[in-house]
FIVEXFI-824067 format. One record per atom (N, C-alpha, C): x, y negated, z negated; residue number from 1; residue in three letters. Coordinates in steps of 0.2 Angstrom, whole numbers, plus 2048, in hexadecimal, padded with zeros to 3 digits. Atoms other than C-alpha are relative to their C-alpha. Layout:
residues N
[node [X,Y,Z],NUM,ALA]
...
END
This chain:
residues 106
[node [801,805,7FB],1,UNK]
[node [070,D7D,58B],1,UNK]
[node [804,7FA,7FF],1,UNK]
[node [7FC,806,802],2,UNK]
[node [079,D6F,581],2,UNK]
[node [807,801,802],2,UNK]
[node [7F9,7FF,7FE],3,UNK]
[node [08A,D77,584],3,UNK]
[node [801,7FF,808],3,UNK]
[node [7FF,801,7F9],4,UNK]
[node [087,D78,597],4,UNK]
[node [800,7F9,802],4,UNK]
[node [800,807,7FE],5,UNK]
[node [082,D66,599],5,UNK]
[node [806,7FC,7FE],5,UNK]
[node [7FA,803,802],6,UNK]
[node [091,D61,58F],6,UNK]
[node [806,801,805],6,UNK]
[node [7FB,7FE,7FB],7,UNK]
[node [09C,D6B,59B],7,UNK]
[node [7FF,7FC,807],7,UNK]
[node [802,804,7FA],8,UNK]
[node [093,D63,5AA],8,UNK]
[node [802,7F9,800],8,UNK]
[node [7FF,807,801],9,UNK]
[node [095,D52,5A3],9,UNK]
[node [808,7FF,801],9,UNK]
[node [7F9,800,800],10,UNK]
[node [0A8,D55,5A0],10,UNK]
[node [803,801,807],10,UNK]
[node [7FE,7FE,7F9],11,UNK]
[node [0AA,D5C,5B2],11,UNK]
[node [7FF,7F9,804],11,UNK]
[node [801,806,7FC],12,UNK]
[node [0A2,D4C,5B9],12,UNK]
[node [804,7FB,7FE],12,UNK]
[node [7FB,805,802],13,UNK]
[node [0AD,D41,5AF],13,UNK]
[node [807,801,803],13,UNK]
[node [7FA,7FE,7FD],14,UNK]
[node [0BC,D4A,5B5],14,UNK]
[node [801,7FE,807],14,UNK]
[node [800,801,7F9],15,UNK]
[node [0B7,D49,5C7],15,UNK]
[node [800,7F8,801],15,UNK]
[node [800,807,800],16,UNK]
[node [0B3,D36,5C5],16,UNK]
[node [807,7FD,7FF],16,UNK]
[node [7F9,802,802],17,UNK]
[node [0C4,D33,5BD],17,UNK]
[node [805,801,805],17,UNK]
[node [7FC,7FE,7FB],18,UNK]
[node [0CD,D3C,5CA],18,UNK]
[node [7FF,7FC,807],18,UNK]
[node [802,804,7FA],19,UNK]
[node [0C4,D33,5D8],19,UNK]
[node [803,7F9,7FF],19,UNK]
[node [7FE,807,801],20,UNK]
[node [0C8,D22,5D0],20,UNK]
[node [808,7FF,800],20,UNK]
[node [7F9,800,800],21,UNK]
[node [0DA,D26,5CE],21,UNK]
[node [803,800,807],21,UNK]
[node [7FD,7FF,7F9],22,UNK]
[node [0DD,D2B,5E0],22,UNK]
[node [7FC,7FB,805],22,UNK]
[node [804,804,7FB],23,UNK]
[node [0D1,D1E,5E8],23,UNK]
[node [805,7FB,803],23,UNK]
[node [7FB,805,7FD],24,UNK]
[node [0DF,D11,5EA],24,UNK]
[node [806,803,804],24,UNK]
[node [7FA,7FD,7FC],25,UNK]
[node [0EB,D1E,5F2],25,UNK]
[node [7FE,802,807],25,UNK]
[node [802,7FE,7F9],26,UNK]
[node [0E2,D20,602],26,UNK]
[node [804,7FD,805],26,UNK]
[node [7FC,803,7FA],27,UNK]
[node [0EB,D1D,613],27,UNK]
[node [7FC,7F9,802],27,UNK]
[node [804,806,7FE],28,UNK]
[node [0DD,D10,617],28,UNK]
[node [802,7FA,7FB],28,UNK]
[node [7FF,805,805],29,UNK]
[node [0E1,D07,607],29,UNK]
[node [807,7FC,802],29,UNK]
[node [7FA,803,7FF],30,UNK]
[node [0F3,D04,60C],30,UNK]
[node [800,7FD,807],30,UNK]
[node [801,803,7F9],31,UNK]
[node [0EF,D01,61F],31,UNK]
[node [7FD,7F9,800],31,UNK]
[node [803,806,800],32,UNK]
[node [0E4,CF3,61A],32,UNK]
[node [805,7FA,7FD],32,UNK]
[node [7FC,805,803],33,UNK]
[node [0F2,CEB,611],33,UNK]
[node [807,800,804],33,UNK]
[node [7FA,800,7FC],34,UNK]
[node [0FF,CEE,61F],34,UNK]
[node [806,804,7FD],34,UNK]
[node [7FA,7FD,803],35,UNK]
[node [109,CFA,615],35,UNK]
[node [800,808,801],35,UNK]
[node [800,7F9,7FE],36,UNK]
[node [106,D0B,61D],36,UNK]
[node [805,801,806],36,UNK]
[node [7FC,7FE,7FA],37,UNK]
[node [110,D14,62B],37,UNK]
[node [7FD,7FD,806],37,UNK]
[node [803,802,7FA],38,UNK]
[node [10E,D0D,63C],38,UNK]
[node [7FE,806,804],38,UNK]
[node [803,7FB,7FC],39,UNK]
[node [103,D17,648],39,UNK]
[node [805,802,806],39,UNK]
[node [7FC,7FE,7FA],40,UNK]
[node [10C,D21,656],40,UNK]
[node [7FB,801,805],40,UNK]
[node [805,800,7FB],41,UNK]
[node [103,D1F,666],41,UNK]
[node [7FF,807,803],41,UNK]
[node [801,7F9,7FD],42,UNK]
[node [0FB,D2F,66C],42,UNK]
[node [802,806,7FB],42,UNK]
[node [7FD,7FC,805],43,UNK]
[node [102,D37,65C],43,UNK]
[node [805,805,803],43,UNK]
[node [7FB,7FC,7FD],44,UNK]
[node [110,D3D,667],44,UNK]
[node [807,7FD,7FE],44,UNK]
[node [7FA,803,803],45,UNK]
[node [121,D3B,65F],45,UNK]
[node [805,806,7FF],45,UNK]
[node [7FB,7FB,801],46,UNK]
[node [131,D44,65C],46,UNK]
[node [801,801,7F9],46,UNK]
[node [801,7FE,807],47,UNK]
[node [12F,D4D,64C],47,UNK]
[node [806,805,7FD],47,UNK]
[node [7FA,7FC,803],48,UNK]
[node [140,D56,649],48,UNK]
[node [802,7FE,7FA],48,UNK]
[node [7FE,802,807],49,UNK]
[node [146,D56,637],49,UNK]
[node [807,7FC,801],49,UNK]
[node [7FA,804,801],50,UNK]
[node [153,D49,632],50,UNK]
[node [805,803,7FB],50,UNK]
[node [7FB,7FE,805],51,UNK]
[node [163,D4D,628],51,UNK]
[node [7FF,7FA,7FA],51,UNK]
[node [802,805,806],52,UNK]
[node [15F,D45,616],52,UNK]
[node [806,801,7FB],52,UNK]
[node [7FA,800,805],53,UNK]
[node [16D,D40,60A],53,UNK]
[node [7FD,7FD,7FA],53,UNK]
[node [803,802,806],54,UNK]
[node [166,D3E,5F9],54,UNK]
[node [805,7FC,7FB],54,UNK]
[node [7FC,804,805],55,UNK]
[node [16D,D30,5ED],55,UNK]
[node [7FD,801,7F9],55,UNK]
[node [802,800,807],56,UNK]
[node [16B,D2F,5DA],56,UNK]
[node [7FA,7FB,800],56,UNK]
[node [806,804,801],57,UNK]
[node [15B,D27,5D4],57,UNK]
[node [802,7F8,800],57,UNK]
[node [7FF,807,7FF],58,UNK]
[node [159,D14,5D7],58,UNK]
[node [804,7FE,806],58,UNK]
[node [7FD,801,7FA],59,UNK]
[node [162,D16,5E7],59,UNK]
[node [7FC,803,806],59,UNK]
[node [804,7FE,7FA],60,UNK]
[node [15A,D18,5F8],60,UNK]
[node [804,806,803],60,UNK]
[node [7FD,7FA,7FC],61,UNK]
[node [15D,D29,601],61,UNK]
[node [801,7FE,807],61,UNK]
[node [7FE,802,7F9],62,UNK]
[node [164,D29,612],62,UNK]
[node [7FE,806,805],62,UNK]
[node [801,7FB,7FB],63,UNK]
[node [15D,D33,621],63,UNK]
[node [803,7FE,807],63,UNK]
[node [7FE,802,7FA],64,UNK]
[node [164,D34,632],64,UNK]
[node [7FE,806,805],64,UNK]
[node [802,7FB,7FB],65,UNK]
[node [160,D3D,643],65,UNK]
[node [801,7FC,807],65,UNK]
[node [800,802,7FA],66,UNK]
[node [162,D3B,655],66,UNK]
[node [7F9,7FD,802],66,UNK]
[node [806,803,7FE],67,UNK]
[node [155,D2F,65C],67,UNK]
[node [800,7FE,808],67,UNK]
[node [800,801,7F8],68,UNK]
[node [159,D30,66F],68,UNK]
[node [807,801,802],68,UNK]
[node [7FA,7FE,7FD],69,UNK]
[node [166,D33,67B],69,UNK]
[node [806,7FB,7FE],69,UNK]
[node [7FB,805,802],70,UNK]
[node [176,D2C,673],70,UNK]
[node [7FF,7FC,7FA],70,UNK]
[node [801,805,806],71,UNK]
[node [16E,D24,664],71,UNK]
[node [7FE,804,7FA],71,UNK]
[node [801,7FD,806],72,UNK]
[node [16D,D28,652],72,UNK]
[node [7FD,7FB,7FB],72,UNK]
[node [804,804,805],73,UNK]
[node [161,D21,645],73,UNK]
[node [802,801,7F9],73,UNK]
[node [7FF,7FF,807],74,UNK]
[node [165,D1E,633],74,UNK]
[node [7FA,7FC,7FC],74,UNK]
[node [805,804,804],75,UNK]
[node [157,D19,626],75,UNK]
[node [801,802,7F9],75,UNK]
[node [801,7FF,807],76,UNK]
[node [156,D17,614],76,UNK]
[node [7F9,801,7FE],76,UNK]
[node [807,800,803],77,UNK]
[node [147,D1B,609],77,UNK]
[node [7FE,7F9,7FE],77,UNK]
[node [803,807,802],78,UNK]
[node [13B,D0D,605],78,UNK]
[node [7FF,801,7F8],78,UNK]
[node [802,800,807],79,UNK]
[node [137,D08,5F3],79,UNK]
[node [7F9,7FD,7FF],79,UNK]
[node [807,802,802],80,UNK]
[node [125,D07,5ED],80,UNK]
[node [7FF,7FE,7F9],80,UNK]
[node [801,802,807],81,UNK]
[node [121,CFE,5DD],81,UNK]
[node [7F8,7FD,7FF],81,UNK]
[node [807,801,802],82,UNK]
[node [10F,CFD,5D6],82,UNK]
[node [800,7F9,7FC],82,UNK]
[node [801,807,803],83,UNK]
[node [10C,CEA,5D1],83,UNK]
[node [7FB,800,7FB],83,UNK]
[node [806,800,804],84,UNK]
[node [0FB,CEC,5CA],84,UNK]
[node [7FB,805,803],84,UNK]
[node [805,7FB,7FD],85,UNK]
[node [0EB,CF6,5CE],85,UNK]
[node [7FF,7FF,808],85,UNK]
[node [802,801,7F9],86,UNK]
[node [0E9,CEE,5DF],86,UNK]
[node [806,7FE,805],86,UNK]
[node [7FA,802,7FC],87,UNK]
[node [0FB,CE9,5E5],87,UNK]
[node [806,805,7FF],87,UNK]
[node [7FA,7FB,800],88,UNK]
[node [109,CF4,5EA],88,UNK]
[node [805,7FC,804],88,UNK]
[node [7FA,804,7FC],89,UNK]
[node [11A,CEC,5EF],89,UNK]
[node [804,806,803],89,UNK]
[node [7FC,7FB,7FC],90,UNK]
[node [123,CF6,5FD],90,UNK]
[node [806,7FC,802],90,UNK]
[node [7FA,802,7FE],91,UNK]
[node [135,CF2,5FF],91,UNK]
[node [802,804,806],91,UNK]
[node [7FF,7FC,7FA],92,UNK]
[node [138,CF7,611],92,UNK]
[node [807,804,800],92,UNK]
[node [7FA,7FC,7FF],93,UNK]
[node [144,D05,616],93,UNK]
[node [805,7FC,805],93,UNK]
[node [7FB,803,7FB],94,UNK]
[node [154,CFF,620],94,UNK]
[node [801,805,805],94,UNK]
[node [7FF,7FB,7FA],95,UNK]
[node [156,D07,631],95,UNK]
[node [806,7FD,804],95,UNK]
[node [7FB,802,7FB],96,UNK]
[node [165,D06,63D],96,UNK]
[node [801,805,805],96,UNK]
[node [7FF,7FB,7FA],97,UNK]
[node [168,D0E,64E],97,UNK]
[node [807,7FE,803],97,UNK]
[node [7F9,801,7FD],98,UNK]
[node [17A,D10,654],98,UNK]
[node [801,805,805],98,UNK]
[node [7FE,7FC,7FA],99,UNK]
[node [182,D18,663],99,UNK]
[node [803,807,7FD],99,UNK]
[node [7FD,7F9,802],100,UNK]
[node [186,D2B,660],100,UNK]
[node [800,804,806],100,UNK]
[node [800,7FC,7F9],101,UNK]
[node [18C,D34,670],101,UNK]
[node [7FE,807,7FF],101,UNK]
[node [802,7F9,801],102,UNK]
[node [188,D45,667],102,UNK]
[node [7F9,801,800],102,UNK]
[node [808,7FF,7FF],103,UNK]
[node [175,D41,668],103,UNK]
[node [7FE,801,807],103,UNK]
[node [802,7FE,7FA],104,UNK]
[node [16D,D49,676],104,UNK]
[node [7F8,7FF,800],104,UNK]
[node [807,801,7FF],105,UNK]
[node [15B,D46,67D],105,UNK]
[node [7FD,806,7FF],105,UNK]
[node [804,7F9,802],106,UNK]
[node [14E,D53,677],106,UNK]
[node [7FE,803,806],106,UNK]
END
């Protein structure tokens, strides 16, 4: 009986540790701080994949795709740095939209 209670206690401790580690990672945690993705009205959006160009570590990756008739969007990845237990610094991604006659409306 003693071995069983030790295993149960160990399992409870493991669950509590896992919950405490992931508690600050919820979407709500970042939304409250203005650091989550913006909502899309009606959850309707154009979800085709982008072309991604990977750069070495410490450099932002680049993604590009057509974003409308005659328009191409380019975006770099954002950088997220954990300052302390409650503060995350998000350096925003850069985005540019340029004319591209090869882009067609979906």
